[in-house]
C-alpha positions in Angstrom: 9.1 22.1 -9.3 7.6 20.9 -12.2 3.4 21.5 -12.0 2.7 17.8 -13.3 5.5 16.3 -10.3 3.6 19.2 -7.6 0.6 17.3 -8.2 1.9 14.3 -7.8 3.0 14.9 -4.6 -0.2 16.9 -3.3 -1.8 13.4 -4.1 -4.0 15.2 -6.5 -2.5 12.7 -9.1 0.3 10.0 -10.3 2.5 12.2 -12.1 0.8 10.1 -15.7 -2.9 11.2 -14.2 -1.6 14.8 -13.4 -0.2 15.3 -16.9 -3.7 14.2 -18.7 -5.2 16.3 -16.3 -3.4 19.0 -17.6 -3.4 18.3 -21.4 -6.8 18.2 -20.3 -7.2 22.4 -19.7 -8.3 21.2 -16.1 -5.9 22.8 -14.4 -4.5 26.8 -13.9 -1.0 28.3 -11.8 -2.4 31.7 -10.6 -5.4 32.0 -12.6 -3.6 31.0 -15.8 -4.7 27.7 -17.5 -2.1 25.1 -18.3 -2.4 23.0 -20.9 1.2 22.3 -21.8 4.4 20.5 -19.9 7.3 22.4 -18.5 5.5 25.2 -16.5 7.5 25.2 -13.2 5.0 26.0 -10.1 7.1 28.5 -7.4 6.4 29.3 -4.0 3.4 31.4 -3.7 1.8 30.1 -6.9 -1.8 29.1 -6.5 -2.2 26.1 -8.3 -6.3 24.7 -9.0 -7.3 21.9 -10.7 -11.1 22.1 -11.9 -11.6 25.0 -9.5 -10.3 24.1 -6.4 -7.4 24.9 -5.1 -4.4 22.6 -4.5 -2.7 22.8 -1.1 0.8 22.7 -1.1 2.2 19.7 0.1 3.2 19.3 3.9 7.1 18.1 5.2 7.3 14.3 3.5 6.5 11.8 6.2 7.5 7.8 5.6 6.2 5.6 8.6 6.8 1.2 8.9 4.1 0.6 11.3 3.5 -2.6 12.4 -0.3 -2.4 12.6 -1.9 -4.7 15.8 -5.1 -6.7 14.6 -8.2 -4.6 15.9 -7.2 -2.1 14.4 -8.6 0.3 11.0 -7.1 1.5 7.9 -8.6 4.7 8.2 -8.2 8.3 9.8 -11.4 7.2 11.5 -14.1 5.7 12.0 -18.0 5.6 12.7 -17.9 2.4 14.2 -15.5 4.1 16.8 -13.0 1.5 16.0 -9.3 2.2 16.5 -7.7 3.3 13.6 -4.1 3.4 12.5 -3.5 7.2 12.7 -4.5 6.9 16.1 -1.6 4.4 17.0 0.7 8.0 15.4 0.0 10.7 18.2 3.8 12.4 17.4 3.2 12.5 13.9 1.7 16.2 13.4 1.0 15.8 9.3 -2.2 14.2 7.6 -0.8 10.6 6.5 -2.3 8.6 5.0 -2.0 4.3 4.7 -0.6 3.1 0.9 -2.9 0.7 0.3 -4.4 -1.2 3.6 -4.7 -4.1 5.7 -8.1 -5.7 7.0 -9.2 -5.0 10.3 -8.2 -8.5 11.4 -4.6 -9.0 10.1 -1.4 -7.6 11.1 1.5 -7.3 10.2 3.7 -4.2 8.0 1.5 -1.0 7.2 3.6 1.8 5.3 2.3 5.6 5.9 2.7 8.6 3.9 1.9 12.0 2.7 3.7 11.7 -0.4 0.8 11.0 -2.9 3.2 10.2 -5.7 5.1 7.4 -4.0 1.8 6.0 -2.6 0.3 6.0 -6.0 3.2 4.5 -8.0 3.2 1.6 -5.0 -0.4 0.2 -5.6 -0.8 0.8 -8.9 -1.3 -2.8 -10.4 0.9 -2.4 -13.1 4.1 -2.1 -10.7 3.5 -5.5 -9.2 5.3 -4.5 -5.9 6.1 -8.2 -3.8 4.1 -8.6 -0.4 5.1 -11.3 1.4 2.4 -12.9 4.2 2.9 -15.2 6.8 -0.3 -17.4 7.5 -1.9 -20.7 9.2 -4.4 -22.5 7.9 -6.8 -25.0 9.5 -6.6 -28.0 9.1 -3.8 -28.9 6.3 -4.2 -27.6 2.9 -3.4 -30.7 0.1 -0.5 -30.6 -2.3 -2.7 -30.1 -5.2 -4.3 -27.1 -3.2 -1.0 -25.1 -2.8 0.0 -26.2 -6.5 -3.3 -24.6 -7.4 -2.2 -21.3 -4.9 0.6 -21.3 -7.3 -0.3 -20.8 -10.3 -3.2 -18.6 -9.7 -6.9 -19.4 -9.0 -10.1 -17.6 -9.7 -11.9 -15.8 -7.0 -15.4 -15.4 -6.6 -15.7 -12.1 -8.2 -14.0 -13.8 -11.4 -10.8 -12.7 -10.5 -7.6 -14.2 -11.5 -4.6 -14.1 -9.2 -2.0 -14.1 -10.1 0.9 -16.7 -9.6 2.3 -17.1 -6.0 5.0 -18.2 -4.6 4.4 -20.7 -1.7 6.6 -21.8 1.2 5.5 -24.7 3.2 7.1 -23.3 6.6 7.2 -26.0 9.6 4.3 -26.9 12.1 4.2 -25.0 15.4 3.1 -27.1 18.7 1.3 -24.3 19.9 -1.0 -24.2 16.8 -1.7 -27.5 16.4 -3.7 -28.7 13.7 -3.2 -25.4 11.5 -0.6 -25.3 8.9 1.9 -22.5 8.3 2.8 -20.8 5.2 4.6 -18.4 3.7 3.4 -16.3 0.7 4.3 -13.8 -2.1 1.9 -12.0 -4.2 2.4 -8.7 -6.4 -1.0 -7.5 -6.1 -3.0 -5.8 -4.5 -6.9 -6.6 -4.4 -9.7 -6.5 -1.5 -8.7 -9.7 1.4 -6.6 -11.3 -1.8 -4.6 -13.9 0.7 -7.4 -14.9 2.2 -9.8 -14.9 -0.9 -6.9 -17.4 -2.6 -6.7 -20.1 0.3 -10.7 -20.1 0.2 -10.9 -20.5 -3.6 -9.1 -24.1 -2.7 -10.9 -24.9 0.1 -9.0 -23.9 3.0 -9.6 -21.1 5.6 -7.3 -18.4 6.9 -7.0 -18.4 10.4 -4.1 -15.9 10.9 -2.6 -13.4 8.6 0.6 -11.4 8.8 2.0 -8.7 6.8 5.3 -9.1 7.0 7.8 -7.8 4.0 7.2 -4.6 1.7 10.1 -5.2 -1.2 13.0 -5.6 0.8 11.1 -3.8 3.8 10.2 -6.1 6.6 9.0 -5.8 10.3 12.6 -5.8 12.3 12.4 -5.6 15.6 9.0 -3.6 16.1 6.6 -4.9 18.0 2.3 -5.0 17.2 1.5 -1.1 17.7 5.2 0.2 17.5 6.6 2.4 14.2 9.9 4.3 12.8 10.3 6.6 10.1 11.6 4.8 7.2 15.9 6.1 5.9 16.5 8.1 3.2 18.5 4.9 1.6 14.5 2.8 2.4 12.5 6.0 0.1 14.5 5.5 -2.6 14.2 1.9 -3.0 10.6 2.2 -2.9 10.9 5.0 -5.1 12.8 2.8 -7.2 10.1 -0.1 -7.7 7.8 2.1 -9.1 9.8 4.4 -11.6 13.3 5.8 -13.0 11.6 9.1 -13.8 14.3 12.4 -13.0 13.4 14.3 -10.3 
């Protein structure tokens, strides 16, 4: 396996970031500093970055989880709250969320120990589509929906990218609330809630139902499944066409 791919799969950096580390002379293989591309890593080689050993990647795991509300997207929590890791007791490998969902947001969450895939899907330049269902208190006027579609300036000065907004049928079980489907291509912290707040609304419920073309299917909150090989190939195709 090429050294830069090995570093990416160990979660050290993206493939491009790993190449930069190599060019900077920060990577060594079995005691020899490497500064050029093309070096192959063989079984038993000792790979180090800045003098620290890089452990070989575990068996690759790719998991789709229906994260419930009231669960944090961390491996441990100092406040003692339930974590996504606690929902996966059968998985022995150390896996990490790809991006995150807020404590009070539920829906589709990917987890993996494939650092290259995680970096690729979360890199801002890749614009991977994420689709949310949300309920808003009251009703947003048409001009507010238009602002969401055009992009809005958030409280920290960030300008959101244009979004696709679908107005869904009212649910009699949630009187006084407007139901929307929002398609976004960014991963900023609490982005959807902040976008709605920027146009004068308040999100009272938020669920991510899709990443790319991967949906929740028949999963219920707290349930999960392994991704198929085809689904993994699809996700990798969203961010790179580089050779393996």
